Backbone as a ProteinNet text record, in pm:
[ID]
protein_1_A
[PRIMARY]
MADSPWSVLTLPATPLLAETPEAFFRDVGARIAAGSPETLAVLGGFSADRLGFGFVCGYVAALRRLTKSHAGITALAATEAGGAHPRAIETTLSQQGDQVVLNGTKAFVTLGSLCAEVYVLAHVGQDAAGRKGLRLVRMPTSSSGAHMHALPATPFAPEIPHCRLTLTDVRLPTDSVLPGDGWADYVRPFRTIEDTFVMLAALGYMLGVVRRGAASEALLDAVVAALTSTLYVAGLPPSEARTHVLLGAALAQVQGVMRALGAAFPAGLPDEEARFHRDAPLLSVAEKARSARKRKAFFELGLAAAPGSD
[TERTIARY]
1801.9	1868	1803.2	1904.8	1800	1818.6	1679.1	1706.4	1667.6	1673.2	1628	1694.9	1690.4	1700.1	1637.1	1478.5	1359.3	1348.3	1442.6	1448.1	1540.8	1562.8	1601.1	1493.8	1408.4	1246.6	1230	1244.8	1193.2	1336.3	1442.4	1564.8	1549.4	1650.6	1682.6	1769.9	1724.1	1839.1	1919.5	2000.3	2123	2227.8	2334.4	2433.4	2544.1	2580.9	2728.2	2830.3	2901.3	3049.2	3177.9	3257.1	3373.2	3478.2	3593.7	3710.3	3745.8	3789.2	3770	3692.9	3738.5	3646	3615.8	3726.6	3772.4	3649.6	3651.6	3561.5	3422.6	3406.4	3279.5	3197.4	3286.4	3200.6	3212.8	3301.3	3259.2	3121.4	3106.8	3017.7	2878.4	2879.6	2778.8	2730.5	2818.8	2811.8	2724.1	2733.2	2682.7	2558.1	2527.6	2353.2	2302.8	2355	2302.1	2243.7	2135	2065.2	2083.5	2017.3	2049.1	2139.2	2235.9	2334.7	2309.9	2185.6	2230.1	2308	2341.4	2407.9	2363.9	2243.8	2160	2163.8	2098.2	2073.3	2249.6	2317.8	2464.4	2473.4	2502.1	2463.8	2391.4	2270.9	2158.4	2195.7	2181.4	2224.5	2335.7	2469.7	2580.2	2568.4	2492.2	2462.1	2409.4	2301.2	2190.6	2269.8	2367.6	2448.1	2538	2596	2715.7	2699	2758.6	2771.9	2797.8	2872.1	2912.1	2921.9	2937.2	2916.4	3024.4	3180.2	3241.4	3234.8	3203.7	3201.6	3073.2	2972.4	2864.5	2911.6	3009.3	3077.1	3125.4	3234.1	3292	3167	3035.2	2923	2892.9	2874.2	2828.1	2916.2	3034	3188.7	3141.2	3181.4	3206.3	3064.6	2998.2	2864.5	2830.7	2888.8	2904	2990.4	3108.3	3180.3	3130.8	3066.9	2951.3	2893.3	2818.5	2704.1	2818.5	2927.4	2996.3	3046.7	3076.5	3166.3	3064.3	2963.2	2909.5	2936.8	3075.1	3099.4	3111.4	3093.5	3099.3	3189.1	3281.8	3406.4	3427.4	3503.4	3504.1	3525	3622.9	3608.9	3757.3	3687.6	3775	3783	3837.5	3873.9	3915	3864.3	3889	4039.3	4147.6	4240.1	4279.4	4194.8	4229.5	4284	4286.1	4326.9	4494.4	4531.3	4677.7	4745.5	4876.6	4898.9	4817.8	4759.2	4704.2	4526.8	4499	4352.3	4291.5	4248.2	4157.4	4084	4119.5	4046.3	4184.8	4098.6	4194.6	4297.9	4321.6	4451.3	4545.8	4506.9	4588.4	4620.3	4595.3	4640.7	4794.8	4865.5	4985.7	5037.5	4958.9	4979.7	4996.2	5040.2	5041.8	5019.9	4964.3	4924.9	5013	5082.4	5088.8	5143.2	5139.8	5107.5	5244.5	5296.4	5380.9	5389.6	5380.2	5388.7	5222.9	5209.2	5048.8	5053.6	5061.6	5028.6	5047.1	4988.2	4968.8	5116.7	5088.4	5205.3	5181	5176.5	5110.8	5290	5276.9	5328.7	5287.8	5310	5276.2	5232.2	5180.9	5156.8	5040.8	4939.9	4802.7	4815.9	4772.3	4816.1	4694.4	4592.9	4431.7	4407.8	4390.9	4338.1	4235.6	4093	3977.1	4004.8	4022.1	4025.1	4163.2	4238.6	4368.2	4405.7	4406.8	4515.5	4397.4	4262.5	4191	4111.9	4204.1	4172.1	4251.1	4175.9	4245.3	4286.4	4180.8	4200.5	4166.6	4207.1	4210.6	4185.6	4070.7	4055.1	4154.2	4258.7	4341.8	4338.4	4284.9	4264.2	4391.2	4456.1	4591.8	4520.5	4641.6	4641.1	4710.6	4675.9	4764.7	4821.4	4816.7	4854.4	4808.6	4814.7	4713.3	4686.1	4579.1	4517.3	4588.3	4561.2	4636.3	4567.8	4465.7	4450.2	4502.1	4573.3	4625.4	4520.6	4427.5	4363.8	4392.7	4410	4459.5	4352.7	4391.1	4281.5	4341.4	4224.5	4225	4152.7	4211.4	4174.5	4148.4	4063.6	4030.6	4117.1	4151	4254	4211	4164.6	4110.9	4307.6	4358.1	4472.5	4427.4	4537.3	4508.4	4599.9	4596.2	4665.7	4821	4788	4942.8	5032.6	5005.2	5110.3	5210	5319.9	5422.7	5458	5530.3	5556	5422.6	5306.6	5245.6	5258.9	5214.6	5271.7	5161.7	5145.3	5056.7	5102.6	5071.8	5144.2	5061.2	5074.1	4940.3	4961.2	4884	4845.5	4761.4	4836.7	4790	4595	4528.2	4395.5	4332.1	4231.5	4143.5	4083.6	4063	3969.6	3840.4	3826.9	3655.1	3643.1	3625.3	3538.8	3744.1	3805.8	3954.9	3946.3	3858.7	3822.2	3907.5	3860.3	3849.7	3976.9	4050.5	4206.6	4229.2	4323.7	4352.4	4471.5	4520.2	4728.3	4712.1	4849	4913.8	4966.1	4915.5	4934.1	5103.6	5207.6	5265.2	5307.8	5329.5	5310.8	5454.5	5534.4	5642.5	5646.4	5595.2	5624.1	5530.9	5412.9	5301.5	5295.1	5291	5251.9	5092.2	4973.3	4863.8	4840.8	4729.4	4682.2	4614.2	4591.3	4534.3	4373	4316.7	4184.1	4171.7	4292.1	4285.2	4182.4	4189	4120.4	4047.6	3890	3781	3732.7	3658.5	3604.8	3549.5	3574.4	3475.2	3605.4	3572.9	3609.8	3660.4	3805.2	3780.2	3728.5	3741.6	3681.6	3528.6	3494.3	3365	3269.4	3296.4	3262.5	3251.2	3366.3	3370.8	3434.2	3502.9	3533.7	3437	3392.1	3293.9	3147.5	3099.5	2962	2952.5	3127.6	3098.7	3104.5	3135.5	3127.7	2945.6	2903.5	2713.2	2717.4	2741.9	2721.3	2781.8	2900.8	2922.8	2892.1	2847.1	2741.8	2593.8	2553.6	2408.6	2425.9	2535.6	2554.5	2573.5	2664.5	2708.9	2612.3	2509	2408.5	2289.5	2245.9	2207.1	2290.8	2411.1	2463.4	2430.4	2462.8	2440.5	2249.6	2200	2053.7	2027.1	2091	2105.8	2097.4	2222.4	2315.2	2202.3	2147.8	2046.5	1903	1866.3	1733.7	1751.4	1883.8	1965.9	1930.2	1990.9	1995.7	1829.7	1785.2	1629.7	1549.7	1592.2	1505.3	1570.7	1694.1	1777.2	1727	1714.1	1721.7	1547.7	1460.8	1309.2	1270.2	1322.1	1287.1	1179.4	1174.8	1007.2	984.9	846.9	795.9	814.8	832.4	820.6	1014.5	1082.5	1239.9	1219.1	1138.5	1152.4	1092.9	980.9	926	1050.8	1075.1	1218.2	1307.8	1350.3	1470.7	1438.2	1250.5	1198.4	1186.3	1173.1	1161.5	1261.2	1395	1460.5	1535.5	1491.7	1565.3	1504.3	1322.3	1316.5	1333.8	1346.5	1404.4	1541.9	1605.2	1757.4	1770.1	1687.2	1693.9	1640.9	1534.9	1520.8	1621.3	1662.4	1767.7	1901	1920.2	2023.2	1994	1854.3	1785.9	1809.2	1883.9	1884.9	2011.2	2010.6	2141.6	2264.6	2321.8	2431	2469.8	2491.6	2509.6	2427.9	2265.6	2147.8	2141.7	2108.8	2101.6	1950.8	1863.3	1791.3	1834.5	1921.3	1986.3	1995.9	2101.2	2199.4	2102.8	1962.1	1886.9	1829	1785.2	1679.7	1762.3	1920.5	2027.2	2021	2030.6	2050.7	1909.7	1792	1692.3	1697.6	1761.6	1722.7	1894.2	1968.5	2127.6	2030.7	1961.8	1894.1	1780.5	1698.8	1649.8	1747	1856.1	1919.2	2023.8	2071.3	2119.5	2029.3	1897.2	1771.2	1776.7	1791.9	1770.4	1921.9	1975.9	2117.1	2099.3	2073.7	2074.2	1972.8	1842.5	1730.3	1769.9	1880.8	1931	2014.3	2089.8	2226.6	2191.5	2054.2	1980.6	1867.6	1834.9	1792.4	1825	1937	2072.6	1960.3	1920.5	1836.2	1984.9	1897.8	1978.9	2009.8	2117.1	2143	2274.7	2284.8	2439.1	2473.6	2552.2	2659.7	2816.8	2854	2944.9	2924	2850.3	2797.1	2764.6	2699.4	2645.3	2786.8	2880.6	3054	3034.4	3056.9	3111.8	3026.8	2903.5	2815.9	2881.9	2885.7	2940.7	3040.7	3161.6	3267.2	3290.4	3211.9	3199.6	3111.6	3026.9	2914.9	2993.7	3131.6	3209.3	3189.4	3192.2	3209.4	3115.6	2970.5	2943.1	2902.4	2995.2	3014	3108.1	3237	3343.5	3243.8	3324.3	3341.1	3185.5	3151.8	3034.1	3026.2	3172.4	3188.6	3119.9	3228.1	3165.7	3064.2	2996.7	2853.3	2739.9	2776.1	2675.8	2675.5	2840.1	2837.5	2793.2	2770.3	2717.4	2551.2	2522.3	2362.6	2372.3	2401.6	2364.4	2386.7	2487.4	2502.8	2372.4	2357.5	2213.5	2044.1	2060.4	1959	1993.1	2068.6	2067.7	2050.7	2119	2114.8	1876.2	1892.1	1680	1655	1652.8	1602.1	1533.9	1593.3	1546.1	1618.6	1733.6	1822.5	1909.2	1960	2020.3	2167.7	2240.2	2367.7	2441.4	2515.9	2593.9	2699.8	2717.8	2810.7	2731.1	2628.2	2577.5	2490.9	2447.5	2404.2	2200.9
6496	6638.2	6761.8	6845.2	6951.2	7052.2	7092.9	7203.1	7326	7420	7511.2	7528.3	7686.5	7693.3	7667.9	7623.9	7569	7421.6	7360.2	7200.2	7205.5	7278.8	7222.2	7250.7	7278.5	7205.7	7097.3	7002.1	6880.8	6787.3	6849.6	6726.1	6664.5	6569.5	6524.4	6640.7	6655.8	6707.9	6674.2	6524.9	6496.1	6602.4	6611.5	6703.5	6589.3	6646.3	6595.4	6572.1	6497.2	6467.8	6480.1	6586.7	6615.6	6655.1	6529.1	6597.3	6770.4	6790.3	6896.9	7029.9	7122.2	7189.2	7174	7138.3	7084.3	6974.8	6827.1	6766.7	6796.9	6865.3	6907.7	6985.5	7089.1	7149.4	7035.2	6902	6839	6753.4	6745.2	6616.2	6722.4	6831.6	6992.5	6929	6937.9	6971.9	6833.7	6721.1	6611.6	6603.4	6693.3	6738.9	6800.7	6884	6969.7	6969.6	6926.3	6915.8	7045.5	7168.8	7286.4	7413.9	7449.3	7464.3	7630.3	7695.1	7835.5	7858.1	8008.8	8043.7	8056.7	8070.3	8070.5	7937.1	7795.6	7728	7623	7699.2	7657.5	7712.5	7821.2	7897.9	7847.3	7860.3	7769.8	7617.3	7559.7	7425.6	7378.3	7450.7	7465.8	7428.9	7577.6	7577.9	7470.3	7444.5	7369.1	7178.4	7184.1	7051.8	7023.2	7192.3	7140	7096.1	7087.9	7068.8	7204.8	7278.7	7389.8	7538.4	7676.1	7760.2	7780.1	7757.3	7794.6	7708.5	7568.2	7482.8	7547.9	7625.9	7679.4	7814	7862.1	7997.4	7957.3	7830.8	7813.5	7827.9	7758.9	7742.1	7912	7976	8100.9	8174	8186.6	8274.8	8235.3	8127	8048.3	8070.3	8091.8	8110.9	8270.6	8368.5	8479.6	8534.4	8432	8510.4	8415.7	8312.8	8218.7	8387.7	8418	8549.6	8667.1	8699.1	8809.7	8763.5	8665.7	8629.7	8597	8510.2	8451.3	8279.8	8253.7	8154.2	8026	7923.1	7806.5	7707.4	7819.9	7653.6	7632.7	7567.1	7499.9	7630.6	7616.5	7660.9	7799.9	7927.8	8010.5	8134.9	8215.9	8294.2	8478	8607.9	8735.5	8767.6	8813.2	8803.6	8975.1	9065.7	9195	9262.7	9213.4	9329.3	9337.9	9412.1	9420.3	9478.4	9549.7	9550.2	9706.3	9810.6	9873.9	9890.7	9764.7	9749.4	9702.6	9717	9732.3	9820.6	9939.2	10070.7	10042.2	10132.6	10114.4	10241.2	10305.5	10377.9	10288.4	10147.9	10050.8	9964.2	9978.1	9874.1	9900	9804.2	9837.4	9701.4	9572.7	9453.3	9585.1	9529.1	9584	9461.1	9514.3	9434.3	9555.8	9437.6	9477.4	9423.6	9497.8	9442	9378.2	9257.4	9197.5	9147.5	9195.2	9072.9	9062.9	8929.5	8853.1	8838.9	8862.2	8820.6	8935.4	8915.8	9002.4	8944.2	9023.1	9006.4	9073.4	9008.7	9052.6	9029.7	9113.7	9136	9231.7	9155.8	9192.8	9138.9	9175.5	9054.9	9074.8	8993.8	9022.1	8976.7	9048.4	9010.4	8925.7	8924.1	8815.7	8788.2	8650.4	8566	8470.8	8445.7	8350.6	8277.4	8112.3	7986.2	8009.2	8057.4	8041.9	7960.2	7827.1	7730.6	7613.8	7639.8	7572	7616.4	7690.9	7736.8	7697.2	7646.9	7623.8	7756.3	7847.7	7965.3	8116.8	8183.9	8363.6	8438.3	8524.5	8678	8791	8826.2	8917.2	9073.3	9118.7	9320.1	9341.5	9441.7	9444.5	9647.6	9649.8	9835.7	9828.7	9934.9	9946.4	10052.7	10179.2	10278.1	10379.6	10477.2	10624.7	10711.5	10766.5	10919.6	11000.5	11112.2	11239	11303.8	11227.4	11256.3	11215.6	11134.7	11001.9	10899	10865.7	10802.9	10618.7	10560.2	10427.5	10370.6	10246.5	10245.9	10074.9	10001	9879.8	9789.1	9626.3	9525.8	9433.5	9344.2	9192.7	9125.8	9029.9	8882	8747.9	8688	8547.9	8445.8	8409.8	8311.5	8183.4	8094.1	7943.2	8001	7925.6	7937.2	7847	7757.2	7656.6	7782.8	7897.1	7947.4	7969.1	7997.2	7984.7	8120.6	8161.3	8258	8295.4	8254	8237.4	8169.9	8235.1	8125.8	8134.2	8070.1	8099.5	8042.6	8152.8	8154.2	8126.5	8023.5	7994.4	8079.9	8169	8257.6	8174.5	8240.3	8194.8	8150.1	8057.2	8032.7	8123.7	8126.6	8257.3	8180.6	8261.9	8215.5	8163.1	8186.5	8154	8098.9	7989.1	7929.8	7859.1	7841	7841.8	7693.5	7661.1	7526.5	7648.4	7771.9	7846.8	7913.8	7824.3	7856.6	8030.4	8101.2	8224.7	8229.4	8298.9	8301.1	8415.3	8423.6	8585.6	8516.6	8606.8	8535.2	8657.9	8623.7	8664.7	8635.9	8722.6	8737.7	8809.3	8709.1	8743.5	8734.6	8793.7	8766.8	8668.3	8698.6	8562.6	8618.7	8536.3	8556.5	8470.1	8514.4	8466.7	8558.3	8463.2	8493.2	8620.7	8706.1	8844.3	8820.4	8696.8	8699.9	8650.9	8635	8654	8735.9	8876.7	8978.6	8991.1	9028.5	9050.2	9177.3	9190.3	9323.9	9387.2	9523.2	9639.3	9674	9776	9803.8	9719	9678	9600	9647.3	9754.5	9771.8	9813.3	9945	9965.7	9778.4	9722.2	9627.6	9507.6	9501.6	9386.4	9386.1	9465.5	9458.9	9524.3	9604	9682.1	9625.9	9574.1	9553.4	9387.1	9271.5	9200.9	9209.8	9346.8	9320.6	9280.4	9325.5	9320.6	9193.1	9154.7	9001.8	8937.9	8911.2	8844.4	8829.1	8973.9	8975	8879.5	8875.4	8840.6	8709.2	8686.4	8482.3	8416.3	8498.8	8408.8	8404.7	8517	8547.2	8382.1	8413.5	8259.3	8129.1	8140	7992.9	8014.8	8104.2	8091.3	8094.8	8108.7	8068.7	7911.8	7883.3	7737.4	7666.5	7668.5	7610.4	7600.4	7721.1	7715.2	7638.1	7651.5	7561.7	7462.1	7370.7	7259.4	7217	7282.9	7300.1	7269.8	7390.6	7376.8	7259.8	7190.2	7083.7	6964.3	6921.1	6862.1	6827.8	6946.1	6936.4	6980.3	6966.8	6938.8	7072.3	7221.5	7360.3	7382.6	7470.8	7518.7	7567.7	7579.9	7649.7	7798	7849.3	7996.3	8010.6	7953.7	7941.7	7889.7	7778.3	7761.3	7903.5	7930.7	8080.7	8164.6	8199.7	8318.7	8237.4	8113.5	8114.5	8169.1	8057.5	8132.2	8242.8	8348.6	8460	8530.6	8530.6	8571.2	8536.3	8386.1	8334.5	8381.8	8391.3	8443.1	8605.2	8694	8830.7	8811.6	8741.6	8738.1	8694.7	8591.4	8582.6	8647.8	8724.4	8855.1	8953.8	8973.7	9067.8	9006.8	8882.3	8797.3	8861	8887.8	8947.9	9075.2	9129.8	9317.2	9319.5	9415	9481.8	9505.6	9506.7	9484	9699.5	9770.9	9872.8	9989.9	9951.4	10009.3	10042.8	10166.6	10218.9	10149	10106.8	10001.4	9903.9	9843.5	9697.9	9664.6	9791	9791.6	9832	9901	9946.8	9772.3	9726.3	9614.1	9454.1	9484.6	9400.8	9426.3	9532.1	9620	9514.1	9540.3	9483.4	9328.8	9262.2	9111.7	9099.2	9134.1	9106.7	9155.3	9249.8	9247.5	9128	9093.8	8925.2	8836.5	8816.6	8682.2	8713.3	8836.8	8839.8	8797.2	8811.9	8813.4	8666.6	8570.6	8453.6	8357.5	8452.6	8402.8	8411	8523	8539.6	8399	8420.2	8297	8187.1	8146	7993.1	7977	8104.3	8097.8	8061.7	8090.7	8125.5	7967	7923.1	7776.2	7701.3	7647.9	7555.5	7421.5	7396.8	7196.6	7117.9	7043.2	6949.9	6855.1	6820.3	6659.4	6679.7	6808	6848.9	6952.5	6879	6993.3	6991	6900.9	6970.9	7081.3	7048.7	7160.9	7317.7	7295.9	7401.3	7482.9	7428.1	7533.3	7523.8	7498.7	7511.3	7675	7653.4	7737.1	7926.5	7857.1	7984.7	8057.6	7944.9	7994.3	8078.2	8010.4	8059.3	8170.1	8252.4	8359.6	8483.4	8519	8614.2	8614.4	8513.8	8547.4	8638.1	8615	8694.3	8908	8877.6	9026.3	9088.2	9001.6	9052	9198.9	9256.6	9414.7	9461.7	9475.2	9500.8	9717.3	9730.9	9874.8	9944.5	9826.9	9890.4	9848.9	9778.7	9719.8	9848.5	9881.6	9992	10165.1	10174.4	10274.5	10257	10179	10140.7	10165.4	10120.3	10157.9	10304.5	10346.5	10486	10575.9	10501.5	10629.6	10611	10453.2	10448.2	10494.7	10501.4	10600.2	10733.6	10830.2	10907.5	10933.8	10862.1	10852.8	10848.5	10772.6	10744.6	10861	10956.8	11090	10996.1	10905.6	10860.7	10881.3	10956	10990.8	11137.3	11157	11293.6	11258.7	11308.8	11286.4	11188	11082.3	11034.1	11149.9	11135.7	11204.5	11366	11366.4	11517.9	11489.9	11573.2	11581.8	11559.5
3872.9	3768.9	3829.9	3833.8	3867.2	3761.8	3719.4	3545.9	3613.8	3737.3	3822.5	3941.1	3958.4	4103.9	4218.4	4142.2	4280.5	4269.2	4168.6	4203.6	4357	4412.8	4562.2	4655	4614.4	4689.9	4692.1	4626.5	4617.7	4580.6	4518.2	4564.9	4693.6	4702	4854.4	4880.4	5031.9	5079.1	5131.9	5146	5164.2	5126.4	5140.4	5145	5087.5	4951.4	4918.9	4974.5	5035.7	5104.2	4972.3	4999.4	4905.4	5055.7	4995.2	5085.7	5026.7	4903.6	4839.6	4773.6	4793.7	4687	4577.5	4458.6	4358.6	4324	4426.3	4369.8	4448	4509.6	4529.4	4422.8	4329.8	4216.3	4108.1	4112.9	4074.5	4045.8	4179.8	4178.7	4173.3	4232.9	4203.2	4037.4	3929.4	3790	3734.9	3805.9	3792.8	3799.9	3893.4	3972.4	3848.3	3771.1	3694.7	3567.9	3492.4	3397.6	3293.5	3357.9	3256.2	3329.9	3313.3	3366.7	3420.1	3410.8	3434.1	3589	3519.8	3692	3815.6	3796.1	3939.6	3966.2	3881.2	3931.4	3929.3	3940.2	3980.7	4181.8	4123.9	4289.5	4393.4	4343.9	4490.7	4442.4	4356.3	4407.8	4458.6	4424.2	4492.1	4642.8	4699.2	4850.4	4877.6	4845.9	4862	4893.5	4807.7	4794.7	4895.2	4950.6	5081.4	5216.2	5266.7	5428.7	5499.3	5402.2	5501.1	5376.8	5420.8	5349.4	5248.8	5303.4	5200.6	5060.1	5092.3	4932.5	4848.8	4931.8	4843.1	4793	4831.2	4808.5	4645.7	4652.2	4547.7	4419.2	4442.6	4327.3	4294.7	4386.6	4358.7	4322.8	4326.3	4291.6	4129.5	4103.4	3946.7	3902.4	3952.4	3915.5	3831.5	3926.2	3943.5	3811.3	3779	3664.8	3523.2	3569.9	3450	3424.6	3498.8	3410.4	3402.9	3463.8	3396.7	3254.7	3228.3	3113.7	3031.2	3005.9	2931.5	2896.5	3001.3	2950.8	3074.9	3014.9	3083.7	3121.6	3168.3	3202	3315.7	3388.5	3503.1	3593.8	3720.6	3830.5	3710.7	3745.7	3711.8	3806.1	3790.9	3897.5	3834.3	3910.5	3844.3	3920.7	3841.2	3923.3	3849.3	3975.2	3942.5	4116.1	4210	4323.7	4296.1	4296.8	4323.1	4475.3	4515.7	4672.9	4681.1	4602.9	4607.7	4641.4	4592.9	4545	4438.8	4385.6	4281.9	4188.7	4209.9	4195.1	4057	3984.5	3832	3893.5	3920.3	3983.8	4029.1	4093.6	4123.1	4065.2	3988.8	3847.8	3817.1	3852.7	3741.8	3678.1	3698.7	3600.7	3441	3371.4	3257.2	3100.3	2995.8	2866.6	2766.1	2723.3	2588.9	2502.7	2343.1	2194	2136.7	2129.3	2075.8	1956.2	1852.2	1741.4	1699.7	1688.1	1726.2	1824.6	1929.6	2075.6	2216.1	2244.6	2366.1	2506.5	2613.7	2711.8	2838.4	2935.2	3058.6	3155.2	3214.9	3322.2	3423.9	3583.8	3684.6	3802.7	3931.8	4022.1	4064.3	4088.8	4147.5	4320.3	4389.4	4564.4	4606.6	4522.4	4630.1	4501.9	4471.5	4384.4	4436.6	4449.7	4540.3	4405.5	4501.5	4419.5	4295.5	4326.1	4211.8	4211.4	4325.6	4308.8	4211.9	4192.1	4131.5	4005.1	3964.2	3826.6	3716.9	3586.4	3461.2	3379.7	3417.2	3351.6	3472.5	3463.5	3547	3433.4	3498.8	3407.9	3469.8	3410	3472.1	3379.8	3484.2	3473.2	3498.4	3354.5	3320.3	3219.5	3211.9	3148.1	3093.9	2968	2816	2791.1	2898.5	2942.4	2960	2960.4	3025.8	2919.9	2903.6	2792.1	2849.3	2803.2	2829.7	2966.7	2984.1	3141.2	3261.7	3215.5	3324.7	3363.2	3264.1	3290.7	3254.5	3278.3	3235.2	3213.4	3085.3	2975	3050.9	3090.2	3133.4	3007.1	3025	2974.5	3069.4	3022.3	3061.8	2963.5	3043.5	2959.7	3033.3	2945.8	2979.3	2950.1	3060	3087.1	3114.2	3047.9	3126.2	3268.1	3314.1	3449.6	3445.5	3295.9	3275	3183.3	3123.4	3088.3	3105.4	3045.1	3085.8	3145.2	3230.6	3342.2	3461.6	3442.9	3542.4	3643.1	3772	3881.7	3982.6	4054.1	4189.5	4291.2	4388.7	4488.9	4645.6	4679.3	4776.6	4951	4981.2	5104	5207.5	5359.2	5444.5	5433.4	5510.3	5494.6	5606.1	5562.3	5645.9	5749.6	5836	6017.7	5954.8	5851.1	5784.4	5675.9	5641.9	5550.8	5464.7	5546.1	5479.3	5448.7	5377.3	5249.8	5123.9	5105.6	5005.9	4958.8	4868.7	4843.7	4846.1	4819.1	4797.6	4755.1	4646.1	4618.5	4564.2	4578	4522.8	4314.5	4226.2	4129.7	4052.5	4009.7	3978	3832.4	3723.1	3553.4	3494.9	3456.9	3393.8	3261.6	3165.8	3040.1	2973.4	3044.2	2974	2839.6	2745.6	2605.8	2550.1	2521.4	2497.3	2344.1	2264.4	2164	2169.5	2091.2	2082.6	2169.2	2106.3	2093	2245.2	2340.9	2484.5	2563.9	2471.2	2533.5	2527.7	2648.4	2607.9	2531.4	2505.9	2454.3	2549.5	2498.6	2590.3	2697.5	2797.9	2889	3009.8	3068	3141.4	3313.9	3312.5	3485	3448.4	3335.8	3340.8	3297	3244.1	3155.2	3220.3	3311.1	3407.2	3525.4	3567	3682.8	3842.1	3784.8	3814.8	3862.1	3741	3742.4	3858.7	3851.9	3941.3	4066.8	4141.1	4250	4295.4	4199.3	4263.5	4203.6	4066.4	4064.1	4163.8	4198.7	4299.4	4448.5	4477.9	4606.6	4599.1	4483.3	4421.3	4441.9	4372.7	4348.3	4504.7	4513.6	4653.4	4792.7	4786.4	4890.3	4829.3	4682.2	4638.1	4694.8	4678.8	4742.6	4899.4	4967.1	5072.9	5128.9	5093.1	5069.5	5075.9	4956.9	4901.3	5016.3	5067	5210.2	5308.5	5310.7	5460.7	5462.6	5310.9	5331.7	5304.6	5255.9	5266.2	5425	5505.9	5641.7	5704.2	5700.8	5719.6	5699.3	5549.6	5511.5	5584.8	5571.8	5649.3	5820.6	5847.6	5995.6	6080.5	5946.8	5993.2	6071.7	6051.9	6096.6	6087.2	6150.9	6182.9	6019.7	6026.1	5878.8	5873	5992	5982.5	5957.5	5962.5	5896	5783.7	5725.3	5587	5489.1	5571.2	5457.3	5465.6	5572.7	5575.8	5463.1	5444.4	5341.1	5240.7	5177.9	5043.1	5023.3	5062.4	5052.2	5054.1	5137.4	5088.7	4958	4948.6	4787.2	4670.8	4683.7	4557.7	4532.2	4645.9	4623.8	4557.8	4600.7	4532.6	4395.8	4359.1	4217.4	4113.4	4183.5	4119	4093.9	4207.5	4203.6	4073.2	4096.1	3975.2	3852.1	3825	3650.8	3622.3	3738.3	3699.1	3653.7	3563.7	3544.4	3633.1	3654.1	3769.2	3800.4	3696	3698.1	3739.8	3743.4	3783.5	3926.5	3943.8	4124.1	4191.3	4106.7	4156.1	4205.7	4106.2	4144.5	4286.9	4331	4423.9	4530.7	4508.3	4651	4671.1	4594.3	4602.8	4650.2	4634.1	4680.1	4792.4	4831.4	4976.3	5043	4985.3	5051.3	5101.8	4959.4	5011.5	5091.2	5077.3	5147.4	5310.2	5364.5	5498.1	5522.9	5436.2	5471.6	5513.2	5395.5	5417.1	5539.8	5613.1	5759.4	5855	5812.9	5941.2	5931.6	5827.6	5798	5874.6	5842.4	5932.4	6079.2	6124.3	6239.6	6292.1	6289.4	6296.3	6304.4	6152.7	6194	6288.3	6316.3	6448.4	6549.1	6580.6	6730.3	6737.1	6647.6	6618.8	6551.1	6510.4	6410.4	6470.2	6360.9	6399.5	6454.5	6555.7	6687.5	6588	6593.5	6523.3	6421	6399.6	6287.2	6387.4	6515.7	6550.8	6496.2	6411.4	6335.4	6197.5	6154.8	6072.6	6128.5	6256.7	6342.1	6384	6405.5	6424.5	6315.8	6211.3	6087.3	6033.2	6049.7	6040.7	6085.5	6292.2	6283	6263.8	6225.3	6197.5	6058.4	5976.9	5829.6	5849.8	5908.5	5855.7	5828.7	5950	5850	5709.8	5658.1	5487.1	5424	5471.7	5420.8	5432.5	5507.8	5576.1	5499.1	5390.9	5379	5260.9	5247.2	5136.1	5198	5331.6	5330.9	5365.4	5377	5355.2	5220	5116.5	5014.8	4907	4964	4933.9	5019	5130.6	5178.5	5109.6	5076.3	5021.2	4888	4792	4675.3	4689.5	4797.1	4809.3	4831.5	4963.8	4987.4	4835.5	4730.6	4620.9	4534.4	4559	4494.3	4528.6	4678.5	4760.9	4692.1	4662.2	4607.9	4498.7	4417	4281.6	4262.8	4336.8	4297.8	4371.1	4465.9	4491.3	4590.3	4667.3	4813.1	4935.7	4938.3	5045.5	5006.9	5087.5	5013.2	5005.5	4984.9	4903.4	5031.2	4988.9	5117.5	5191.3	5262.5	5340.6	5424.3	5374.3	5426.5	5565.7	5584	5720.5	5738.3
[MASK]
++++++++++++++++++++++++++++++++++++++++++++++++++++++++++++++++++++++++++++++++++++++++++++++++++++++++++++++++++++++++++++++++++++++++++++++++++++++++++++++++++++++++++++++++++++++++++++++++++++++++++++++++++++++++++++++++++++++++++++++++++++++++++++++++++++++++++++++++++++++++++++++++++++++++++++++++++++++

C-alpha cells in the first residue's frame, strides 16, 4: 500500500491493466493507504500503462486539493460557448424558496460521463459595474434536469471522455453552493492546481516506464528531479506569482524528461511507446494561458519587463 508520493520508488512497477478509466481509478484507490492528493496523482500515473489513465488521477487529485473533498471522480464544469472567463458565464443560479436552481449549458466537461457529481460555475446576477457575481455549486450528475452529452474523442488520450452538460431547472439544496467567490476562490486557482497535479501524474507515469524498462540512471535521475520540483510547487499557494514562476521551471524539467524518454523509450514496450507519442500533446493543452501567467508573474516579481513591452 502507498502512503506517500515517494512510495513509487519501491513499489512494484507493474502497471494496473484496466479496460476503462473508471475501473483504473477504482483499482488505484485500492493501492493507497493515505490518500493525499499528491499521492493519488503520482501513484495514479505510476500505476498506468498510458498517460490518459494517469491524467484521470491527476485531474481528480487537483479537484480534491481545490475543494478539500475526497469524493470519487468529479469534474469542474466551467467552460461555456464563449470560454471560461467570468464574462462568458451565462449559466444562472437563482434562489427559489429553500432551494437553488441552475439553468444553462456547459460546453466542455472533462470526465463528465464518469462523475457522480460535478462543480458548476454559475452567476447570480450583475453588480452596478456590470460584473457578474459567480458561485460554484456542487451538483450530483443524477439531478433531475441535468444531462451529459458525449463529445467526440480527442486525437490524443482518447480514453478521457469529454461532455457537454445541459442544465434545465436543476433544483438543489442551498448548502450545495460552496462558500466564497466561484471565480477567484475556485476556477482561477484551479488552472494552476490542475497543471501541477497533471504534471505529477505524468511524472509518475514516466517513472513507471523508466523502472519497468530498466532505463538509464541519468533518465531516472531526471524524472526524480522533476518530480521533486513539482511536488514542492504542489504545496505552494496557487495564486502567488512565485508559484507561477516555479511551476514554469518545473514544467521545463518535465518537458525535458518527455523529450529524453521519447528519444530513448525502453525496448520491449512497443504499445506503450506508441501511446506515449500519441498522447504527449496532452501536456501542451492550455500552454498559451500558462505562458501568459508565467510572464505576468515574472513582471510582478521584477524579473522581467511588462508583458508585451519591448
